[in-house]
N, C-alpha and C positions, 0 to 999 in steps of 0.2 A: 168080133166086130169092134171097129174103131170109129170112134165119133171125132168130127172136126168141129172145133168151137170158132165161131165168128169173133173177131176182135170187138172189144167194147169201144165205143168211140165217145170219148170225153169232151163234152161240149166246151167251147172256148169263150164262154159268156165272161165278160169282164164289165165291172163298174168302177167308177172313179166320183168320189164325193167332192173332191177339190181341197184347197189348202185352207187351213184354219184362218180365220178372220177375226178382227177387232173392230167394235163399233162402240159408239157412245150409247148412253141409255136413251131410249126413244127414237132410234135411228133403225132402219131396214136394211137388209142386205139381201143381195141376190144369190141364191145357192145355185150353182151350175154343175149339176152332175154330167158325166159322159158315160156312155154304155153302148154296147151292141145288142142289148136285149130289147124286149119289145114291150113289158109292162114295167111299171116303175112305182114306188111307194116310198115316201118320206115318212119317218118317225122321229118325234111324236107329230102326228098329222094335224092336231089341233093347234100347232104352233106355226103352220105354214099356210099359205094362201091356196097353193094348188098341189096337194100332196100327191097327185098322181102323174106328175109330170117331171121331166129331167131337171127342168129350171123352176125355181118358184122363190118368193119373197119371204124371208124370216124376220120377225120383230120381237125377239125375245127381250124380257125384263130383265134377265140374269143369264149368266153363261150357260149355254146349252149346246150339248151334243146331238148332232142330228145325223140319223142313219137313212141311207137310201138303199133300197133292195131293189135289184134288177130281176127279172123273170124272163125264161124263155120256154120252150115246150118241154125241157127236161130237167132243169133245175134253177135255183136261185142263189144270188150271190150278193153281199152288202158290203159297205164301206160307210166311214164316218167323217163328219167334218164338226168342228166344234166353233161356235160363234161366242167369241170372249166379249162380254159387256163390261165396259168400264163406266164408272159413274162420271168421272170427270179428270181432267188434269188440273193439278194446282200449281200455278206459276206464280212464284213469289215476285213482288214489286221491288224488292231490295234485298242485298245481302252484303256482308261486311268481311271482305278478304284481308284481314288484318293479322292473320296467324295465330289467334287465340284458340283455334281448334272447334270454334262455334260459328256456324253459318259463313265458313270461309269460302262455299263455292255455290253457285246459282244452281240448286238441286229443284228440278220440276219432278214434283211427286206424280205418279202414274206414268212416266215417260217410257218405264221398262215394256209397257204394252205396245210401244212404237218402236221396234229396234231398228228401223230403217230411217228413222225421223232426221232432219237436219236443222241446225239452228244457224242463223246468220245473226250477228251483232254489230250494230252500226254505232258510231259516233254521232255527235250532233251535226256533222257537217255532210253525213251521209257515207263515210269512209267505213268499210267493212273491218271491224277490229277482231273479229272471231268467225271463223267458219268451222263447225263442228258437225260432221256426219256420224251417224249412229250415237246420237246424243244419248247418255245415261248418267246414272249418278256417279259413276267411276270416271266418266268423260265431261263432268259438269264444268262450266266455265268457271274460272278462277279469278278473273277480273284482270287478266293480262292480255297483252299485245306483243306478240314476237317474244315473250318471255319477261316482259318488263311491266311492271304494274301501271294500270291506267290511273288517271285521277279521279277523285270523288265526282261523282256527277250522275246525270240521266244517259242513259244509252237505250237504243232501240233494237228489238228483235223481230226476226221474222222466223216462226217455227213451222216448218213444212213436216207434217207427219207421215207424207208419202203412202198415203193409203189407197191410192188410185180410184177414189169414190167421186172426184170432182170437187172436194173441198178445197178451199182457198188455204193458204198459210195463215196461221193464227199470228197476229202482230200486237204489239205493246211496247212498254217501256220497262226498264229495270234500272234502279238506282244503286249504285256503289256508295257505300258509306264506310270510312276506314276510320 
């Protein structure tokens, strides 16, 4: 007697929680999952507004990893997304690029949370004297323009964090003290 076994059909259930995001303390973020399942659960469920939907808003007070689980008739599958909460950027109002090894560049604390950021620096006549994409501590402005030191004085900046959340660039001034 010979038995013929039917093939096991593996369900093609998929789920994607989305890319990790960065927000400031007190902000909300839309978590947008994608899936071909029909039941969904976000965990921790008490930290989202609609835990049984593909999309939900989260307002964590600290960096939190959220898990979305999708279900169909046969199985479940999960994926994670982390919402990084940063307290604030610290943007210094001055720096002293005089070569003494202290405070020689304009370092923005917390900028590492915004790897796609862009900084424009303007002189008092509105001319761009620095345009730095992917601003970081290693790419911090050194008070030069086209390789030449700029004079002491007040310069103006526009810092675009490029978060695609509708926030306008941060603007202010920075003083070079030699």
